[in-house]
C-alpha positions in Angstrom: 80.8 -60.7 -70.0 78.0 -59.4 -68.2 74.5 -58.7 -69.7 71.9 -56.3 -69.5 69.7 -56.4 -66.6 66.4 -58.5 -67.5 63.4 -56.7 -67.5 60.7 -58.4 -65.6 57.0 -58.2 -66.8 54.1 -57.0 -65.0 50.8 -55.4 -65.1 50.9 -51.9 -66.4 48.5 -49.4 -64.4 46.9 -46.8 -66.5 47.5 -43.2 -65.6 43.8 -41.5 -64.5 42.7 -39.2 -67.2 42.2 -35.5 -66.2 38.6 -34.3 -65.9 37.2 -32.8 -69.0 36.9 -29.3 -68.6 33.2 -27.8 -68.7 32.7 -25.9 -71.7 32.4 -22.2 -71.6 28.8 -22.2 -72.6 28.2 -24.7 -70.0 29.8 -22.5 -67.4 27.7 -19.4 -68.6 24.6 -21.6 -68.3 25.2 -22.5 -64.8 25.9 -18.7 -63.8 22.5 -17.8 -65.3 20.7 -20.3 -63.7 22.1 -19.2 -60.1 21.2 -15.9 -61.0 17.6 -16.5 -61.9 17.3 -18.6 -58.6 18.6 -15.8 -56.6 16.4 -13.2 -58.3 13.4 -15.5 -57.7 14.3 -15.7 -54.2 14.5 -11.9 -54.1 11.1 -11.4 -55.7 9.4 -13.8 -53.3 10.8 -12.2 -50.2 9.8 -8.9 -51.6 6.5 -10.5 -52.0 6.1 -11.7 -48.4 7.2 -8.0 -47.1 5.0 -6.2 -49.1 2.0 -8.4 -49.3 -0.7 -8.9 -46.2 0.1 -12.5 -45.6 2.2 -11.6 -42.6 0.9 -8.6 -41.6 -0.4 -8.0 -37.9 -4.1 -8.6 -37.6 -6.1 -5.9 -36.1 -6.5 -7.7 -32.7 -3.2 -9.3 -33.0 -1.4 -7.7 -30.2 -1.1 -9.9 -27.1 -0.2 -7.8 -23.7 0.8 -9.7 -20.9 1.8 -8.2 -17.5 0.2 -4.7 -18.3 -1.4 -3.6 -15.0 -0.6 -0.1 -15.1 0.3 0.7 -18.8 -2.6 1.5 -21.1 -2.7 -0.3 -24.4 -2.7 2.8 -26.4 0.7 3.8 -24.8 2.2 0.2 -26.1 0.9 0.5 -29.3 2.3 4.1 -29.5 5.7 2.7 -28.3 5.6 0.1 -31.2 4.6 2.2 -33.7 1.1 0.7 -34.2 -1.1 3.9 -33.6 -1.6 4.5 -37.2 -4.2 3.2 -39.7 -1.7 1.1 -41.8 -1.2 -2.7 -41.3 2.4 -3.6 -40.1 4.3 -6.4 -41.9 5.7 -8.7 -38.9 8.6 -9.8 -41.0 10.3 -6.3 -41.2 9.8 -5.1 -37.5 13.0 -3.9 -35.8 12.3 -5.7 -32.7 15.7 -4.6 -30.7 14.6 -0.8 -31.2 11.0 -1.6 -30.2 11.9 -3.4 -27.2 13.9 -0.6 -26.1 11.1 1.8 -26.6 8.9 -0.6 -24.3 11.4 -0.5 -21.7 11.6 3.2 -21.6 7.8 3.3 -20.7 7.1 4.9 -17.1 5.6 2.0 -15.7 8.2 -0.6 -17.1 10.6 -1.7 -14.3 14.2 -0.9 -15.3 15.8 -3.2 -12.8 13.6 -6.1 -14.4 14.4 -5.0 -18.2 15.0 -8.5 -19.3 11.4 -9.7 -18.3 10.0 -7.0 -20.8 10.0 -8.9 -24.2 8.5 -8.9 -27.8 7.8 -12.0 -29.8 6.8 -12.3 -33.2 4.2 -15.3 -33.8 3.9 -15.5 -37.4 1.6 -15.3 -39.3 -0.2 -12.3 -37.7 0.3 -11.8 -33.9 2.8 -9.9 -31.9 3.3 -10.6 -28.2 4.4 -8.3 -25.6 5.4 -9.2 -22.1 5.9 -6.5 -19.3 7.5 -6.3 -16.0 6.0 -3.3 -14.2 6.9 -1.3 -11.3 5.6 -2.3 -8.0 3.5 0.4 -6.4 3.9 1.2 -2.5 1.9 4.4 -2.0 -0.7 6.4 -3.8 0.1 9.9 -4.1 -3.1 12.2 -4.4 -2.9 15.7 -5.9 -6.4 17.2 -6.1 -8.5 14.9 -8.0 -5.4 13.0 -9.4 -4.2 9.9 -8.1 -0.6 8.8 -8.9 1.3 5.5 -8.2 4.7 5.7 -6.7 7.2 2.5 -6.3 10.1 2.4 -3.9 12.5 4.7 -5.9 10.0 7.5 -5.6 9.3 7.4 -9.4 5.7 8.5 -10.2 4.8 5.9 -12.9 1.3 5.9 -13.4 -2.0 7.9 -13.0 -5.1 6.0 -11.9 -8.1 6.9 -14.1 -10.9 8.5 -12.3 -13.1 5.3 -12.2 -10.4 3.2 -11.0 -10.8 1.4 -7.9 -8.7 2.1 -4.7 -5.5 -0.1 -5.0 -5.6 -0.5 -1.6 -2.3 1.4 -0.7 -1.4 4.1 2.0 -2.6 7.2 0.5 -0.8 10.8 0.8 -3.0 13.7 0.1 -0.4 16.4 -1.3 -2.2 20.0 -1.1 1.3 21.9 -1.8 1.1 24.3 -4.4 4.4 23.2 -6.1 2.8 19.6 -6.5 0.1 20.9 -8.6 2.1 20.1 -11.7 3.2 16.7 -10.7 3.1 14.3 -13.9 4.0 10.8 -14.7 7.7 10.3 -14.8 8.4 12.8 -11.9 10.5 11.5 -9.2 9.4 12.3 -5.4 11.9 14.3 -3.2 13.7 11.7 -1.3 12.7 13.5 2.0 9.3 13.5 1.3 9.0 9.7 0.2 11.3 8.7 3.2 8.8 10.4 5.6 5.6 9.4 3.9 6.5 5.6 4.1 7.2 5.9 7.8 4.3 8.0 8.4 1.7 5.7 6.5 3.2 3.0 8.2 1.7 4.3 11.6 -1.5 2.7 12.7 -4.0 3.3 15.6 -3.1 0.2 17.3 0.8 1.6 17.3 0.0 4.7 18.7 -2.3 3.2 21.5 -5.2 5.4 19.8 -9.0 4.9 19.8 -9.1 6.4 16.2 -10.7 4.1 13.5 -8.3 5.5 10.7 -5.6 8.2 10.0 -5.2 10.4 7.1 -1.9 11.4 6.0 -1.6 15.1 4.6 1.2 17.3 3.5 0.7 21.3 3.0 2.8 24.2 2.6 1.6 25.5 6.1 2.3 22.6 8.1 4.4 20.0 6.1 3.1 16.4 7.1 0.2 15.8 9.4 -2.0 12.9 10.5 -5.6 13.5 11.4 -7.4 10.8 13.5 -11.0 9.9 12.3 -13.6 10.3 13.4 -13.2 13.7 14.4 -10.0 13.2 16.8 -6.8 15.1 17.1 -4.8 16.7 14.5 -1.0 15.9 14.8 1.6 18.2 13.0 5.0 16.2 12.0 6.3 19.0 10.0 8.7 19.8 6.9 11.5 17.5 6.2 15.1 18.0 4.5 18.0 15.6 4.5 20.4 17.9 6.3 18.3 20.2 8.5 15.5 18.0 9.5 16.0 14.5 8.2 13.0 12.2 7.9 15.0 10.0 10.6 13.0 12.4 12.9 9.9 10.5 12.2 10.6 7.7 14.5 11.1 9.8 17.7 8.0 11.7 16.9 5.9 8.8 16.4 7.1 7.6 19.9 6.2 10.8 21.5 2.6 10.9 19.9 2.0 7.5 21.3 3.2 8.1 24.8 1.0 11.1 24.7 -2.1 9.1 23.3 -1.5 6.4 25.7 -1.5 8.5 28.5 2.2 7.5 29.3 3.4 10.8 29.9 2.7 12.4 33.3 -0.6 14.6 33.4 -1.4 13.4 29.8 -5.1 14.5 29.2 -7.8 11.9 27.6 -7.4 11.5 23.7 -10.7 13.0 23.1 -9.8 16.2 24.9 -6.7 16.7 22.1 -6.9 19.0 19.5 -3.8 20.1 17.9 -0.5 18.2 18.6 2.7 19.7 17.4 5.7 17.1 17.4 8.8 18.7 17.9 11.2 16.2 19.9 14.2 17.4 21.8 16.1 16.3 24.9 13.8 18.0 27.1 10.2 17.4 25.7 8.3 16.2 22.9 6.1 19.1 21.7 3.3 20.9 22.5 -0.7 20.3 22.5 -3.9 22.3 22.7 -7.0 21.0 24.5 -10.5 20.9 23.0 -12.1 23.5 25.4 -13.7 26.7 25.8 -11.8 27.9 29.0 -9.1 30.2 28.8 -5.5 28.8 29.8 -2.1 28.5 28.6 -1.2 25.9 26.0 -0.1 22.7 27.7 3.4 21.4 26.8 4.1 17.5 27.2 7.6 16.9 28.2 9.6 13.9 28.3 11.9 11.9 26.2 10.5 9.4 23.5 
């Protein structure tokens, strides 16, 4: 006869009790406390953005790299040209950086180098990467700086020193309206860069200096000082008379001044030289003489 299985003894493990649920009153108190903290934080933040604790100091704008950009233009781009103090915590820095990079003297090719940084509690640091001038374009009494792209990006103050760049004296009537932000005609820029690079030594000339001018009547000209010849290079266009012609004209002028052409007169006797290189000749010149006679014509290939 079989019996019931024997129940073995052992230690009984108690079941864990479920956590006590927070009362409704306790949960309500927690929500109220969190709300109070949030409101306090918002009030504190509002206080910071409206108080003068983080306002830009009157002398708090630090400007680095501004060689050709006026401080007033920077302040205007940043919206700092008013009388009120600006809270640095609320500045829209992204849009302000875009405004700085749109300034005429700022180089778009190096835009990443133009930055704006907030230095709490009361300073603003602006770094500009500006265009580099290659030529001074003179119109009347105004002197403009031009970069390699032909952009007119700055106007020099009347009392500003000579920047030591080649100068083009533009006397054409249409150039009277030239302003900062304009772009030179590509033909004018290409011709000016080549002509401004010519030196008395390159041309085998005894002149002390050369003055580059452009007029409605003659186009680009070079005048040799003191009181020597006047060379007419003319007007250039990309298609009909491209500025690549300058190289041949310069070679013709150097041959004439260096007496490399057969029968070339002494440099000091030359008056007006008109450079129009062709396969047969280089152009024409007139002499400083009161004697009547036909205009002499230098010939030969450059």
